[in-house]
N, C-alpha and C positions, 0 to 999 in steps of 0.2 A: 504494500500500500504506500502511496506517495503522501508525504507530509509537507505542508507549506507553513513556514513561519510568516504569518501575515501581520498587517498593522504597521509595516515599516517601508513605505506608507501603506495605508489601508487599500487604496486603489491599486497599488502595485501588486499586492497579494491577489486581488481579484483578477488582475490582468494576467498573472502567471497561471492561475487556475483556468481562465478562458483559453490561454495559449496552449495549455496542455490538451484541452478538449479539441482545439482547432488543429492540432497536430496528430490526433489519434484517429486511426482507421476504425470507424464504427458505423454500422448500419442501423443500430437500435440502441436504446438506453443501456442495455446490459453489456454492450460491447465496450463501453468506456471503462477506464481504469478507476478503481476505488481511490479516492483522494480525500485527505483531511486538510482543511484550512483552518488554522487557529489564528484569528485576527484579534490581537489583544494590544492595541496601540497604547492604552493607558499604562501598560506594564513595562514598556521598553522606552528608555530615554533616547533622545535624538543622537544619532551616531556622529553627525558632523559637529554638533555642540560639544560632544565629548572629546573628539579629536582636536578641536580648536581650544580646548581648555576652558570652555564656558560652564561645564558641569563636571562633577567629580565621579559620578557613578558610571562605571563601565557597563554599557548595554549588553555586553557579552554574557553576563551572569543571567539576565532575564531571558535572553535568547536561548541559552542552554537549558534553562528550566522548562521553557515551552517545548523545546525539542524532546526533552525527557517525557513530558506529558504526551506528546505526539507518539512517541515510541510505546508508551504504556497503552495507548489507544489503538495500536496496531501498525503504525507507520514503520517502514523498513528503510526508506531513503528520504532524505530531506533536501528541500530547496529553500534558500533564504533570498527572497527577491529584494535585496538591498545591496548595491555594490559597496557602499561605504562600510557596511557591516563586515566586509571581508578584509578590512585592514588587518595587518598583523596584530595590532594592539587589541583589537576586539575578537578576531577569529581565534587567536591563540587561547583566550580566556574560555571561549566556547568549547574548543577541543579538549582543553585540560579538564574543564568541569565534567564533560561527558566521560572522559577516561576515568576520573575519580569515582564516578557512579557506576562504572562497569558497563556503560552503554555499548551495544553492538550495532548501533544504527550507522548508516552511511550518510555523510553530509557532503553534498557536492560543493565544490568551490567555484563560484560563479566567474571569478576573474580568470582563473586558470583554464576553465572550460572554454571561455570566450576566446582567449589567445590561441588555444589549441585549435579551435574552430577556424580561425583566420589562417593558421598555418596549413591546415588541410584543404580548406575551401578556396583560399586565395594565396597560393604559395608564391605567386609572382609579385605580390604587394610587398613594399618595403617601408612606406611612409603612412603611418596610421594616426589619424586625428582622434582626440578624446574630448568629449563633453561630460562634465560631472559636477557633483557638489564641490564646494571649496574644501571640504574635508578630504575627499578623494584626491582632489587636485594637489593640495599642499603635502599630503602624505604619500604621494606618488604611487597610489595603489595599482593603477594600470601602468604607469610609466615604468616602474621597476620591472614588472613582469614582461612587458613588451620589449624593453631594452635588453633584458637577459636572453630573449629569444631572437635577437638580431634586428629588431625593427627600429626605425627612426620614429620618435614620438613627436607629434605636433599638437600643441595645446594653445588655447587663447592666452593672451598676455594676462598678467595678474590683474591689471586694471579692467580688462574686458571680462575676466572671470567674476570679479566682484561687482561690476556695474551692470552686467548683462546676463551671464549664465546663472550664477547663484540666485539672483532675484527672480529669474524665470521659474525657478523651483520653489523658492521660499518666501517671496514677497507676500505680505498679508493681504494685499488687495488683488494682485493679478497672478501670483505664483501658482504653479500647478498643484501644490499641496492644498491650497485654499480654494482652487477652482479646477477640479479634475474633470468634471463631466457636466457641462462642456467646459473646455479650457478657455482661458481669457486670450484674446488676440495678441495682447502685449507680450505674453509669454512666448508665443510662436515667433513674434517679431524679434524678440531678444535672441532666441536660439538661432533663427535664420541669419541674423547678423554675425553671430559667432561662427556658424558653419561656413559662411561665405569667406570669412577670414582663414579658416582651416584649409579650404580649397585654394585660396590665393597663395598659401604657404606650401602647397604641393601635396596635401593629403590625398591619398587614393581611396581611403575609406574612413568613415567616422564611427567610433564606438559611442553608442548612447549610454554613457557610463553612470547614469542614475536611472533607477527604474521608473521614475515619473516621466522622464523625457519621451519614452515611446508612446505615452498617452497623447502626445502632441505630434511627434514626428512618426508618421505611419507608412511612409513610402519606402520602397527598396533602394532608391537612390535619391540624393539631394545634392544640388550644385555639381552634378557629375561624379559624385563620390558614392561608393557603395555604403549602405547603412548597415551597421552591425548592431543587432538588438540582443543584448545579453539575456533578456527575459526569454526570447525565443530559443536561444542556445540552451538555456537552463531547462526549459520545458521539454525540449527534445531529448536531452540527456536523461531527464527523470523518466520519461517514457521508455527510453532504451534500456535503462537499468531494470525496470519492472518486466517489460515484455517487448523486445525488439520487433516482433512481428506486428505490433500495433502501431508502429511509427510510420507516418505518411512519408512518401519519398520526398 
């Protein structure tokens, strides 16, 4: 059974669940895979706020507790639809807590799976753009993995990150977290501005490195770049782990 740690953010968890269904071969209800979504946003502190030193509580402890509850409920593999939660500072706490509790559950690593997908699907690409939260940006969560795999990483300038990309996600009036369905046009405008910059700097593909961004950017290409959606990568890996025969081509 697939387990999803929802609530980080809430719509990102729903989007992962939907993407699992969208990528499953099914002709009737019973053909779909059993899936548990625990969406407990009040229990998990903001990941970016933690990484930027704005709060002291590491969200990894709450994430681990939810994973253990999912395991008790029958889940055998876990997806965490939050890129920032995969920072070493948070993810290491999750894995250590699970180990201490004797957990046998498999937790997929969204960042590693995404970079592996690029290597397999687009082996000719060398310059990869990344859009993300400022927590992911400053802690180089994607940059470090991409560089270690031989890619050149292209990101917005710090000024552009703080004035356009992060507000597109977090702004209380128009950010995707406060306006998910439908999203606010300003959020799309901000992201489009940043993606145009990545293309100008030579990016061949852009990773939507925050699980809120795919709620706005839904096309396979943008500004002539391939769009890499980690939520889609994670969904397909979860299906493959449970039953490869159920995975759509």
